[in-house]
N, CA, C and O of each residue as an XYZ file, in Angstrom:
872
protein
N     -51.866    -13.556    143.976
C     -51.362    -13.048    145.266
C     -50.954    -11.592    145.110
O     -50.283    -11.231    144.142
N     -51.355    -10.759    146.055
C     -51.064     -9.324    145.955
C     -49.582     -9.034    146.158
O     -48.931     -9.603    147.033
N     -49.070     -8.136    145.329
C     -47.679     -7.705    145.427
C     -47.508     -6.828    146.660
O     -48.101     -5.753    146.754
N     -46.694     -7.293    147.606
C     -46.473     -6.538    148.838
C     -45.118     -5.836    148.846
O     -44.667     -5.371    149.893
N     -44.473     -5.755    147.698
C     -43.124     -5.189    147.687
C     -43.121     -3.668    147.715
O     -42.322     -3.062    148.429
N     -44.026     -3.033    146.928
C     -43.991     -1.570    146.810
C     -45.380     -0.962    146.914
O     -46.367     -1.557    146.481
N     -45.445      0.236    147.497
C     -46.710      0.961    147.592
C     -46.450      2.449    147.461
O     -45.380      2.945    147.811
N     -47.448      3.146    146.952
C     -47.376      4.596    146.787
C     -48.520      5.235    147.569
O     -49.688      4.918    147.347
N     -48.173      6.134    148.484
C     -49.159      6.828    149.312
C     -49.431      8.206    148.722
O     -48.505      8.972    148.454
N     -50.712      8.511    148.523
C     -51.102      9.868    148.153
C     -51.099     10.673    149.444
O     -51.920     10.448    150.334
N     -50.164     11.616    149.534
C     -49.834     12.215    150.829
C     -50.091     13.720    150.852
O     -49.783     14.432    149.897
N     -50.661     14.189    151.964
C     -50.969     15.618    152.084
C     -50.311     16.282    153.283
O     -50.247     17.509    153.353
N     -49.823     15.484    154.228
C     -49.298     16.055    155.464
C     -50.340     16.190    156.545
O     -50.051     16.716    157.620
N     -51.565     15.718    156.281
C     -52.636     15.777    157.267
C     -52.702     14.518    158.122
O     -51.936     13.574    157.931
N     -53.640     14.528    159.070
C     -53.781     13.405    159.995
C     -54.019     12.080    159.286
O     -53.344     11.090    159.569
N     -54.963     12.059    158.380
C     -55.372     10.798    157.765
C     -54.275     10.214    156.877
O     -53.942      9.034    156.989
N     -53.720     11.037    156.002
C     -52.707     10.497    155.088
C     -51.415     10.161    155.827
O     -50.674      9.276    155.399
N     -51.135     10.851    156.928
C     -49.950     10.514    157.715
C     -50.130      9.162    158.401
O     -49.205      8.350    158.442
N     -51.312      8.929    158.931
C     -51.606      7.623    159.517
C     -51.458      6.531    158.459
O     -50.914      5.461    158.733
N     -51.941      6.807    157.262
C     -51.801      5.841    156.153
C     -50.347      5.625    155.776
O     -49.958      4.508    155.434
N     -49.542      6.666    155.830
C     -48.125      6.554    155.482
C     -47.432      5.539    156.381
O     -46.690      4.677    155.912
N     -47.688      5.655    157.680
C     -47.036      4.732    158.615
C     -47.698      3.354    158.599
O     -47.038      2.353    158.875
N     -48.980      3.292    158.282
C     -49.638      1.992    158.080
C     -48.975      1.260    156.912
O     -48.713      0.059    156.983
N     -48.713      2.001    155.847
C     -48.092      1.409    154.661
C     -46.715      0.838    154.978
O     -46.336     -0.207    154.449
N     -45.969      1.520    155.837
C     -44.631      1.043    156.172
C     -44.686     -0.314    156.891
O     -43.725     -1.082    156.841
N     -45.787     -0.600    157.542
C     -45.957     -1.890    158.211
C     -46.396     -2.987    157.233
O     -46.196     -4.175    157.485
N     -46.995     -2.569    156.121
C     -47.615     -3.522    155.209
C     -46.755     -3.874    153.992
O     -46.909     -4.946    153.408
N     -45.844     -2.958    153.612
C     -45.108     -3.125    152.357
C     -43.606     -2.979    152.572
O     -43.155     -2.323    153.511
N     -42.852     -3.601    151.688
C     -41.392     -3.570    151.802
C     -40.825     -2.187    151.482
O     -39.919     -1.708    152.164
N     -41.361     -1.555    150.448
C     -40.914     -0.224    150.048
C     -42.129      0.697    149.936
O     -43.147      0.338    149.344
N     -42.000      1.869    150.507
C     -43.103      2.836    150.461
C     -42.589      4.137    149.858
O     -41.525      4.635    150.226
N     -43.360      4.671    148.932
C     -43.082      5.957    148.314
C     -44.297      6.856    148.552
O     -45.393      6.372    148.837
N     -44.093      8.144    148.435
C     -45.196      9.085    148.647
C     -45.212     10.122    147.536
O     -44.177     10.493    146.984
N     -46.413     10.573    147.227
C     -46.602     11.592    146.204
C     -47.543     12.651    146.766
O     -48.550     12.324    147.395
N     -47.219     13.901    146.541
C     -48.051     15.010    147.013
C     -48.227     16.012    145.880
O     -47.491     15.989    144.895
N     -49.212     16.891    146.034
C     -49.542     17.820    144.959
C     -49.680     19.250    145.480
O     -50.333     19.518    146.488
N     -49.041     20.139    144.753
C     -49.258     21.573    144.959
C     -50.341     21.978    143.971
O     -50.067     22.201    142.791
N     -51.583     22.073    144.466
C     -52.705     22.340    143.583
C     -53.285     23.748    143.782
O     -54.437     24.022    143.445
N     -52.448     24.626    144.339
C     -52.900     25.990    144.587
C     -53.618     26.136    145.907
O     -54.346     27.106    146.117
N     -53.418     25.172    146.810
C     -54.050     25.259    148.119
C     -53.560     26.498    148.849
O     -52.417     26.924    148.682
N     -54.433     27.064    149.654
C     -54.127     28.352    150.276
C     -53.024     28.249    151.325
O     -52.432     29.263    151.693
N     -52.738     27.040    151.813
C     -51.728     26.899    152.870
C     -50.660     25.883    152.465
O     -50.844     24.675    152.612
N     -49.548     26.395    151.957
C     -48.460     25.503    151.547
C     -47.741     24.887    152.742
O     -46.872     24.030    152.581
N     -48.111     25.332    153.948
C     -47.540     24.715    155.148
C     -47.888     23.232    155.187
O     -47.184     22.454    155.831
N     -48.957     22.826    154.511
C     -49.304     21.405    154.424
C     -48.167     20.621    153.768
O     -47.777     19.554    154.243
N     -47.645     21.166    152.673
C     -46.568     20.480    151.964
C     -45.275     20.496    152.767
O     -44.489     19.552    152.700
N     -45.054     21.555    153.517
C     -43.877     21.599    154.385
C     -43.960     20.509    155.441
O     -42.967     19.845    155.740
N     -45.157     20.326    156.008
C     -45.353     19.257    156.991
C     -45.156     17.899    156.338
O     -44.554     17.004    156.931
N     -45.659     17.742    155.124
C     -45.522     16.475    154.412
C     -44.056     16.134    154.193
O     -43.640     14.994    154.403
N     -43.284     17.107    153.777
C     -41.853     16.862    153.533
C     -41.143     16.455    154.824
O     -40.334     15.527    154.832
N     -41.450     17.151    155.902
C     -40.780     16.876    157.180
C     -41.137     15.489    157.696
O     -40.265     14.741    158.138
N     -42.417     15.151    157.640
C     -42.842     13.850    158.173
C     -42.335     12.716    157.296
O     -41.912     11.678    157.805
N     -42.375     12.906    155.980
C     -41.869     11.870    155.073
C     -40.386     11.619    155.326
O     -39.927     10.478    155.272
N     -39.647     12.672    155.597
C     -38.224     12.512    155.904
C     -38.044     11.729    157.199
O     -37.186     10.851    157.291
N     -38.862     12.056    158.202
C     -38.805     11.322    159.470
C     -39.122      9.851    159.262
O     -38.510      8.978    159.877
N     -40.084      9.585    158.388
C     -40.503      8.207    158.120
C     -39.557      7.485    157.166
O     -39.709      6.287    156.924
N     -38.583      8.211    156.624
C     -37.651      7.659    155.633
C     -38.406      7.145    154.404
O     -38.134      6.061    153.889
N     -39.355      7.958    153.958
C     -40.155      7.638    152.772
C     -39.876      8.692    151.705
O     -40.098      9.877    151.952
N     -39.397      8.299    150.532
C     -39.165      9.272    149.460
C     -40.482      9.948    149.053
O     -41.485      9.282    148.796
N     -40.452     11.266    149.002
C     -41.641     12.044    148.644
C     -41.343     12.899    147.421
O     -40.320     13.582    147.359
N     -42.238     12.852    146.458
C     -42.157     13.741    145.312
C     -43.408     14.618    145.276
O     -44.526     14.133    145.453
N     -43.202     15.911    145.046
C     -44.295     16.875    145.001
C     -44.439     17.380    143.574
O     -43.461     17.809    142.961
N     -45.648     17.330    143.050
C     -45.909     17.744    141.677
C     -46.897     18.912    141.647
O     -47.772     19.040    142.503
N     -46.723     19.753    140.635
C     -47.614     20.895    140.431
C     -48.911     20.442    139.763
O     -48.895     19.693    138.786
N     -50.028     20.910    140.308
C     -51.327     20.620    139.719
C     -52.219     21.855    139.883
O     -53.344     21.776    140.376
N     -51.679     22.990    139.454
C     -52.352     24.263    139.689
C     -53.630     24.445    138.880
O     -54.400     25.373    139.130
N     -53.854     23.567    137.916
C     -55.076     23.659    137.134
C     -56.315     23.627    138.025
O     -57.315     24.278    137.725
N     -56.246     22.874    139.113
C     -57.401     22.742    139.999
C     -57.876     24.084    140.539
O     -59.077     24.337    140.627
N     -56.928     24.940    140.897
C     -57.312     26.229    141.463
C     -57.890     27.161    140.417
O     -58.532     28.156    140.754
N     -57.666     26.846    139.144
C     -58.192     27.682    138.079
C     -59.586     27.305    137.632
O     -60.352     28.159    137.186
N     -59.920     26.026    137.750
C     -61.226     25.571    137.259
C     -62.234     25.340    138.376
O     -63.420     25.157    138.104
N     -61.788     25.343    139.617
C     -62.692     25.095    140.739
C     -62.541     26.201    141.772
O     -61.441     26.464    142.256
N     -63.635     26.835    142.099
C     -63.608     27.895    143.112
C     -64.152     27.344    144.423
O     -65.313     26.945    144.514
N     -63.301     27.331    145.420
C     -63.660     26.767    146.719
C     -62.800     27.421    147.790
O     -61.847     28.139    147.486
N     -63.143     27.166    149.029
C     -62.475     27.849    150.136
C     -61.048     27.373    150.373
O     -60.300     28.030    151.097
N     -60.654     26.256    149.785
C     -59.289     25.769    149.988
C     -58.304     26.290    148.955
O     -57.092     26.229    149.165
N     -58.817     26.806    147.833
C     -57.915     27.336    146.809
C     -58.145     28.816    146.529
O     -57.339     29.442    145.841
N     -59.215     29.377    147.043
C     -59.540     30.781    146.799
C     -59.621     31.500    148.135
O     -60.560     31.286    148.902
N     -58.646     32.349    148.415
C     -58.595     33.034    149.707
C     -59.717     34.043    149.877
O     -59.955     34.521    150.986
N     -60.412     34.375    148.793
C     -61.535     35.305    148.888
C     -62.792     34.627    149.434
O     -63.753     35.304    149.799
N     -62.788     33.294    149.492
C     -63.943     32.539    149.992
C     -63.655     32.083    151.420
O     -62.679     31.373    151.662
N     -64.488     32.483    152.346
C     -64.304     32.099    153.748
C     -64.746     30.655    153.963
O     -65.722     30.197    153.367
N     -64.022     29.950    154.814
C     -64.397     28.580    155.156
C     -65.691     28.594    155.953
O     -65.802     29.305    156.952
N     -66.661     27.818    155.518
C     -67.934     27.750    156.226
C     -67.755     27.039    157.562
O     -67.023     26.054    157.660
N     -68.423     27.542    158.573
C     -68.319     26.926    159.893
C     -69.211     25.708    160.033
O     -68.923     24.814    160.829
N     -70.287     25.664    159.269
C     -71.216     24.535    159.323
C     -71.470     24.011    157.919
O     -71.497     24.767    156.948
N     -71.656     22.701    157.836
C     -71.960     22.081    156.550
C     -73.423     22.349    156.169
O     -74.322     22.002    156.935
N     -73.681     22.955    155.005
C     -75.061     23.174    154.574
C     -75.724     21.853    154.210
O     -75.052     20.909    153.794
N     -77.034     21.789    154.366
C     -77.751     20.545    154.103
C     -77.955     20.298    152.615
O     -78.015     19.146    152.186
N     -78.064     21.364    151.819
C     -78.460     21.218    150.425
C     -77.290     21.014    149.468
O     -77.511     20.802    148.275
N     -76.044     21.073    149.961
C     -74.886     20.912    149.089
C     -73.666     20.557    149.932
O     -73.687     20.711    151.153
N     -72.606     20.084    149.286
C     -71.370     19.814    150.027
C     -70.789     21.112    150.591
O     -71.157     22.194    150.133
N     -69.903     21.028    151.564
C     -69.269     22.238    152.110
C     -68.418     22.934    151.051
O     -67.994     22.316    150.074
N     -68.174     24.238    151.259
C     -67.421     24.975    150.238
C     -65.926     24.689    150.280
O     -65.157     25.324    149.558
N     -65.504     23.747    151.112
C     -64.118     23.270    151.107
C     -63.929     22.089    150.161
O     -62.822     21.565    150.032
N     -65.002     21.670    149.502
C     -64.878     20.598    148.511
C     -64.124     21.107    147.286
O     -64.526     22.091    146.666
N     -63.036     20.436    146.944
C     -62.296     20.732    145.727
C     -62.728     19.686    144.705
O     -62.307     18.530    144.763
N     -63.567     20.106    143.776
C     -64.167     19.166    142.838
C     -63.106     18.353    142.078
O     -62.170     18.906    141.501
N     -63.283     17.036    142.097
C     -62.408     16.159    141.322
C     -61.034     15.923    141.913
O     -60.210     15.248    141.294
N     -60.764     16.457    143.088
C     -59.405     16.395    143.629
C     -58.909     14.961    143.806
O     -57.840     14.614    143.306
N     -59.665     14.135    144.503
C     -59.193     12.771    144.749
C     -59.085     11.962    143.468
O     -58.190     11.128    143.333
N     -59.982     12.201    142.535
C     -59.906     11.498    141.261
C     -58.629     11.875    140.515
O     -57.946     11.004    139.976
N     -58.307     13.161    140.482
C     -57.096     13.596    139.796
C     -55.846     13.121    140.532
O     -54.901     12.640    139.906
N     -55.838     13.253    141.843
C     -54.667     12.817    142.606
C     -54.386     11.339    142.368
O     -53.246     10.948    142.112
N     -55.427     10.524    142.454
C     -55.228      9.090    142.281
C     -54.863      8.731    140.843
O     -54.119      7.779    140.609
N     -55.380      9.485    139.888
C     -55.049      9.228    138.490
C     -53.578      9.534    138.216
O     -52.878      8.733    137.596
N     -53.116     10.684    138.675
C     -51.703     11.007    138.497
C     -50.811     10.059    139.295
O     -49.733      9.677    138.839
N     -51.267      9.686    140.482
C     -50.507      8.723    141.275
C     -50.408      7.386    140.547
O     -49.371      6.724    140.589
N     -51.492      6.994    139.878
C     -51.490      5.725    139.141
C     -50.500      5.763    137.984
O     -49.808      4.780    137.722
N     -50.433      6.890    137.298
C     -49.465      7.025    136.204
C     -48.043      6.894    136.746
O     -47.222      6.155    136.202
N     -47.770      7.617    137.818
C     -46.451      7.554    138.464
C     -46.150      6.128    138.914
O     -45.031      5.639    138.756
N     -47.159      5.467    139.476
C     -46.976      4.111    139.986
C     -46.632      3.134    138.860
O     -45.729      2.310    139.004
N     -47.346      3.226    137.750
C     -47.075      2.301    136.649
C     -45.654      2.482    136.117
O     -44.947      1.504    135.872
N     -45.249      3.714    135.943
C     -43.899      3.995    135.446
C     -42.834      3.407    136.372
O     -41.756      3.009    135.930
N     -43.162      3.363    137.671
C     -42.191      2.893    138.654
C     -42.469      1.473    139.150
O     -41.903      1.044    140.155
N     -43.334      0.749    138.450
C     -43.573     -0.645    138.782
C     -44.264     -0.871    140.110
O     -43.997     -1.857    140.797
N     -45.162      0.052    140.476
C     -45.888     -0.037    141.747
C     -47.346     -0.384    141.448
O     -47.977      0.238    140.593
N     -47.867     -1.365    142.149
C     -49.253     -1.782    141.931
C     -50.204     -1.303    143.033
O     -51.419     -1.300    142.836
N     -49.670     -0.903    144.179
C     -50.500     -0.554    145.328
C     -50.548      0.956    145.542
O     -49.514      1.606    145.701
N     -51.750      1.499    145.545
C     -51.986      2.916    145.832
C     -52.717      3.012    147.158
O     -53.625      2.228    147.434
N     -52.320      3.971    147.975
C     -52.926      4.126    149.298
C     -53.417      5.555    149.464
O     -52.684      6.510    149.210
N     -54.661      5.688    149.889
C     -55.235      7.011    150.109
C     -55.992      7.023    151.428
O     -56.527      5.999    151.853
N     -56.036      8.184    152.073
C     -56.635      8.305    153.401
C     -58.100      8.684    153.409
O     -58.592      9.198    154.414
N     -58.812      8.444    152.318
C     -60.227      8.799    152.292
C     -61.033      7.851    153.171
O     -60.616      6.724    153.437
N     -62.196      8.326    153.617
C     -63.067      7.493    154.437
C     -64.458      8.081    154.493
O     -64.641      9.287    154.326
N     -65.430      7.235    154.725
C     -66.801      7.726    154.751
C     -67.501      7.499    156.087
O     -68.696      7.768    156.212
N     -66.761      7.001    157.096
C     -67.389      6.831    158.408
C     -67.746      8.187    159.012
O     -68.835      8.363    159.559
N     -66.828      9.135    158.911
C     -67.100     10.513    159.331
C     -67.360     11.346    158.085
O     -66.657     12.322    157.823
N     -68.364     10.960    157.327
C     -68.611     11.566    156.015
C     -68.899     13.058    156.154
O     -69.778     13.465    156.913
N     -68.145     13.866    155.408
C     -68.276     15.315    155.500
C     -68.939     15.921    154.274
O     -68.921     17.138    154.090
N     -69.520     15.081    153.443
C     -70.194     15.604    152.263
C     -69.343     15.580    151.012
O     -69.752     16.107    149.977
N     -68.164     14.977    151.086
C     -67.297     14.892    149.919
C     -67.598     13.610    149.146
O     -67.319     12.523    149.650
N     -68.151     13.700    147.956
C     -68.526     12.487    147.224
C     -67.334     11.623    146.828
O     -67.486     10.416    146.637
N     -66.149     12.222    146.702
C     -64.981     11.442    146.289
C     -64.261     10.773    147.454
O     -63.129     10.312    147.309
N     -64.924     10.723    148.614
C     -64.399      9.960    149.744
C     -65.167      8.658    149.945
O     -64.866      7.895    150.864
N     -66.152      8.400    149.098
C     -67.009      7.225    149.266
C     -66.350      5.961    148.719
O     -65.587      6.005    147.754
N     -66.659      4.849    149.349
C     -66.103      3.569    148.933
C     -66.494      3.226    147.499
O     -65.675      2.701    146.744
N     -67.727      3.514    147.119
C     -68.172      3.177    145.767
C     -67.381      3.946    144.712
O     -67.147      3.431    143.618
N     -66.970      5.161    145.027
C     -66.125      5.910    144.103
C     -64.762      5.245    143.958
O     -64.265      5.088    142.843
N     -64.159      4.854    145.069
C     -62.840      4.223    145.028
C     -62.888      2.926    144.227
O     -62.005      2.672    143.407
N     -63.907      2.105    144.456
C     -64.030      0.852    143.719
C     -64.179      1.106    142.226
O     -63.582      0.410    141.405
N     -64.975      2.104    141.884
C     -65.193      2.444    140.478
C     -63.906      2.954    139.834
O     -63.551      2.544    138.729
N     -63.212      3.849    140.532
C     -61.980      4.405    139.978
C     -60.916      3.330    139.836
O     -60.162      3.330    138.863
N     -60.846      2.421    140.786
C     -59.865      1.334    140.704
C     -60.055      0.545    139.415
O     -59.088      0.235    138.720
N     -61.295      0.226    139.103
C     -61.570     -0.515    137.872
C     -61.235      0.322    136.645
O     -60.675     -0.188    135.675
N     -61.576      1.598    136.687
C     -61.301      2.482    135.557
C     -59.802      2.613    135.302
O     -59.359      2.576    134.154
N     -59.025      2.766    136.366
C     -57.572      2.866    136.214
C     -56.990      1.586    135.638
O     -56.118      1.628    134.770
N     -57.472      0.456    136.117
C     -56.992     -0.824    135.582
C     -57.239     -0.921    134.074
O     -56.377     -1.362    133.314
N     -58.439     -0.498    133.664
C     -58.797     -0.587    132.255
C     -58.070      0.463    131.418
O     -57.628      0.182    130.303
N     -57.950      1.660    131.959
C     -57.389      2.749    131.164
C     -55.904      2.578    130.904
O     -55.396      3.052    129.888
N     -55.194      1.900    131.814
C     -53.749      1.740    131.654
C     -53.324      0.293    131.480
O     -52.134     -0.012    131.399
N     -54.320     -0.607    131.422
C     -54.035     -2.032    131.226
C     -52.986     -2.491    132.231
O     -51.965     -3.078    131.872
N     -53.266     -2.210    133.492
C     -52.306     -2.450    134.571
C     -53.121     -2.748    135.819
O     -54.177     -2.152    136.028
N     -52.645     -3.655    136.641
C     -53.416     -4.036    137.830
C     -53.047     -3.168    139.030
O     -51.949     -3.264    139.579
N     -53.983     -2.331    139.416
C     -53.820     -1.500    140.612
C     -54.671     -2.055    141.748
O     -55.709     -2.680    141.529
N     -54.200     -1.810    142.960
C     -55.003     -2.081    144.149
C     -55.017     -0.790    144.971
O     -53.994     -0.389    145.527
N     -56.172     -0.150    145.043
C     -56.290      1.062    145.850
C     -56.689      0.650    147.256
O     -57.754      0.069    147.465
N     -55.829      0.955    148.216
C     -56.079      0.611    149.616
C     -56.606      1.843    150.362
O     -56.073      2.945    150.234
N     -57.647      1.624    151.129
C     -58.243      2.709    151.929
C     -58.364      2.241    153.372
O     -59.462      1.906    153.817
N     -57.257      2.211    154.113
C     -57.279      1.639    155.466
C     -58.168      2.379    156.454
O     -58.488      1.845    157.516
N     -58.570      3.598    156.121
C     -59.398      4.385    157.038
C     -60.863      4.433    156.628
O     -61.660      5.117    157.271
N     -61.229      3.724    155.575
C     -62.548      3.899    154.978
C     -63.683      3.788    155.980
O     -64.622      4.583    155.937
N     -63.616      2.822    156.878
C     -64.741      2.576    157.787
C     -64.430      2.957    159.224
O     -65.127      2.526    160.142
N     -63.393      3.758    159.431
C     -63.011      4.175    160.777
C     -63.494      5.593    161.055
O     -63.416      6.461    160.186
N     -63.995      5.828    162.275
C     -64.285      7.211    162.651
C     -62.991      7.835    163.175
O     -61.976      7.151    163.302
N     -63.031      9.118    163.476
C     -61.792      9.818    163.831
C     -61.153      9.259    165.101
O     -59.926      9.213    165.192
N     -61.939      8.840    166.070
C     -61.343      8.278    167.286
C     -60.593      6.992    166.966
O     -59.543      6.722    167.550
N     -61.127      6.196    166.039
C     -60.462      4.954    165.648
C     -59.198      5.226    164.838
O     -58.247      4.446    164.881
N     -59.191      6.335    164.100
C     -57.977      6.720    163.366
C     -56.890      7.140    164.344
O     -55.715      6.834    164.142
N     -57.283      7.846    165.409
C     -56.315      8.183    166.455
C     -55.760      6.910    167.095
O     -54.564      6.825    167.372
N     -56.617      5.932    167.328
C     -56.161      4.670    167.902
C     -55.170      3.982    166.972
O     -54.167      3.433    167.429
N     -55.445      4.007    165.664
C     -54.519      3.400    164.713
C     -53.157      4.079    164.779
O     -52.126      3.407    164.797
N     -53.149      5.412    164.815
C     -51.881      6.144    164.907
C     -51.124      5.748    166.173
O     -49.905      5.585    166.154
N     -51.855      5.598    167.261
C     -51.230      5.202    168.523
C     -50.674      3.789    168.426
O     -49.557      3.527    168.869
N     -51.453      2.877    167.845
C     -50.995      1.494    167.686
C     -49.755      1.408    166.800
O     -48.913      0.529    166.981
N     -49.651      2.330    165.837
C     -48.495      2.359    164.939
C     -47.289      3.050    165.569
O     -46.200      3.058    164.996
N     -47.492      3.634    166.759
C     -46.399      4.298    167.452
C     -46.101      5.705    166.972
O     -45.006      6.219    167.197
N     -47.079      6.341    166.301
C     -46.839      7.675    165.737
C     -47.882      8.683    166.227
O     -48.156      9.681    165.560
N     -48.452      8.414    167.385
C     -49.480      9.305    167.926
C     -48.975     10.739    168.057
O     -49.667     11.681    167.671
N     -47.781     10.902    168.596
C     -47.244     12.246    168.838
C     -46.969     12.970    167.520
O     -47.240     14.164    167.398
N     -46.442     12.260    166.552
C     -46.196     12.872    165.239
C     -47.500     13.365    164.633
O     -47.583     14.495    164.152
N     -48.519     12.512    164.657
C     -49.809     12.891    164.085
C     -50.431     14.044    164.858
O     -50.992     14.963    164.261
N     -50.335     14.001    166.166
C     -50.945     15.051    166.998
C     -50.265     16.405    166.820
O     -50.938     17.434    166.761
N     -48.935     16.411    166.733
C     -48.201     17.676    166.794
C     -47.720     18.212    165.448
O     -47.548     19.422    165.299
N     -47.500     17.340    164.468
C     -46.846     17.790    163.240
C     -47.750     17.864    162.019
O     -47.420     18.552    161.053
N     -48.873     17.175    162.041
C     -49.727     17.173    160.855
C     -50.513     18.475    160.739
O     -50.729     19.183    161.723
N     -50.932     18.768    159.517
C     -51.742     19.969    159.255
C     -53.070     19.521    158.661
O     -53.154     19.149    157.491
N     -54.090     19.564    159.485
C     -55.441     19.188    159.084
C     -56.351     20.404    159.028
O     -57.383     20.390    158.357
N     -55.962     21.444    159.731
C     -56.758     22.667    159.872
C     -56.956     23.381    158.533
O     -56.011     23.528    157.757
N     -58.188     23.824    158.268
C     -58.485     24.564    157.044
C     -57.822     25.936    157.028
O     -57.770     26.591    155.987
N     -57.314     26.374    158.185
C     -56.618     27.658    158.250
C     -55.101     27.479    158.299
O     -54.363     28.440    158.519
N     -54.647     26.257    158.096
C     -53.217     26.007    157.952
C     -52.417     26.015    159.227
O     -51.215     26.277    159.191
N     -53.044     25.735    160.360
C     -52.344     25.724    161.640
C     -52.055     24.283    162.031
O     -52.969     23.461    162.093
N     -50.797     23.973    162.294
C     -50.401     22.599    162.593
C     -50.913     22.147    163.955
O     -51.314     22.958    164.790
N     -50.891     20.844    164.157
C     -51.286     20.281    165.445
C     -52.762     20.466    165.735
O     -53.611     20.064    164.940
N     -53.067     21.067    166.858
C     -54.459     21.262    167.272
C     -55.226     22.166    166.323
O     -56.457     22.149    166.304
N     -54.502     22.961    165.529
C     -55.156     23.837    164.573
C     -55.875     24.996    165.223
O     -55.602     25.358    166.367
N     -56.795     25.568    164.476
C     -57.532     26.721    164.994
C     -58.557     26.298    166.035
O     -58.958     27.098    166.881
N     -58.982     25.039    165.971
C     -59.931     24.518    166.939
C     -61.383     24.792    166.616
O     -62.273     24.288    167.300
N     -61.642     25.586    165.578
C     -63.025     25.971    165.302
C     -63.516     25.601    163.905
O     -64.722     25.449    163.711
N     -62.631     25.452    162.935
C     -63.095     25.107    161.591
C     -63.631     23.673    161.601
O     -63.321     22.914    162.520
N     -64.429     23.286    160.601
C     -65.014     21.937    160.611
C     -63.985     20.821    160.704
O     -64.222     19.816    161.374
N     -62.843     20.987    160.038
C     -61.821     19.954    160.070
C     -61.234     19.801    161.472
O     -61.043     18.683    161.951
N     -60.952     20.914    162.121
C     -60.413     20.871    163.482
C     -61.440     20.304    164.458
O     -61.094     19.527    165.347
N     -62.686     20.688    164.292
C     -63.733     20.202    165.184
C     -63.840     18.690    165.112
O     -63.944     18.019    166.139
N     -63.815     18.151    163.895
C     -63.897     16.705    163.699
C     -62.670     16.019    164.278
O     -62.780     15.004    164.966
N     -61.501     16.581    163.995
C     -60.242     16.008    164.476
C     -60.199     15.979    165.994
O     -59.905     14.943    166.590
N     -60.491     17.113    166.623
C     -60.356     17.219    168.073
C     -61.458     16.470    168.813
O     -61.237     15.963    169.912
N     -62.629     16.400    168.219
C     -63.701     15.608    168.819
C     -63.303     14.131    168.840
O     -63.527     13.432    169.829
N     -62.711     13.665    167.738
C     -62.241     12.290    167.695
C     -61.121     12.020    168.672
O     -61.065     10.953    169.285
N     -60.216     12.995    168.822
C     -59.103     12.846    169.754
C     -59.613     12.734    171.179
O     -59.177     11.862    171.931
N     -60.537     13.616    171.553
C     -61.082     13.584    172.910
C     -61.793     12.264    173.184
O     -61.665     11.695    174.268
N     -62.540     11.783    172.200
C     -63.249     10.503    172.363
C     -62.250      9.369    172.561
O     -62.466      8.482    173.387
N     -61.164      9.398    171.807
C     -60.164      8.336    171.943
C     -59.477      8.398    173.289
O     -59.296      7.366    173.934
N     -59.089      9.585    173.728
C     -58.378      9.711    175.011
C     -59.260      9.282    176.178
O     -58.768      8.699    177.143
N     -60.549      9.564    176.098
C     -61.475      9.157    177.154
C     -61.611      7.635    177.206
O     -61.768      7.045    178.274
N     -61.548      7.016    176.024
C     -61.753      5.565    175.953
C     -60.513      4.762    176.349
O     -60.616      3.560    176.590
N     -59.356      5.398    176.418
C     -58.111      4.673    176.719
C     -58.099      4.138    178.160
O     -57.127      3.506    178.575
C-alpha cells in the first residue's frame, strides 16, 4: 500500500508545479516543497515560489545548483541567448536546460530519503510536448527505477499532469480552488513576467492558449 503520509513537490513557482503543489495537498497528509536556484535568468520565479508556498502553508527549501548554468548554455541561464519564438524542427528549443529534471529529481530524492519521504511530485507532462525529452513518461518511469536502485529506497514519482493539455491543467487548478493564484501569481513566462506574462514567448503562448480554451469550454 502506498504511503500517503508525506510528499515532496519539485517546485518552480510556475503554473504546472503550482497546480501540482495544491494537488499534493489534497492527496497527502504532509507536503513539502523543494526548489533550485540553478542560475536561471529570472529569480522572480523563486520569489513567486516562496510566496505561493507560504500561502499554501507548505515548507519550501531552496538549494543552489549553479553548476547547470556553467555546463549548459541555453536561453534560460544565459542572458546572451535570446529566447526563440518558434520551436525548430531539427532540435529541441533553446530553452531546454539539459539534464535539469533528472538533476532536480535526483537531488529531491536524496532530500526525500533523508526526511523519510517516499513520494516525489513533478509537473512534467507530454500532452503539450514542447520538445523537452525529460518531460516524457518513459523518462520518469526509467528514473524512478534508477532512483530506487541507486539508493535502495522505494520512491513513487507522481506526474499528475502527464497526460493533460494546458486547458485541462487550468481546469484542475480551478477544481482545486486555486485558479486565481495560478493565473495571477505564477511565473511561467520565459521573460520572467508573472501572471499573463509577456504574451509572446512560447511558454506564454502555450499557457494563454490553454487558458482561453478552458474559459470558452466552461
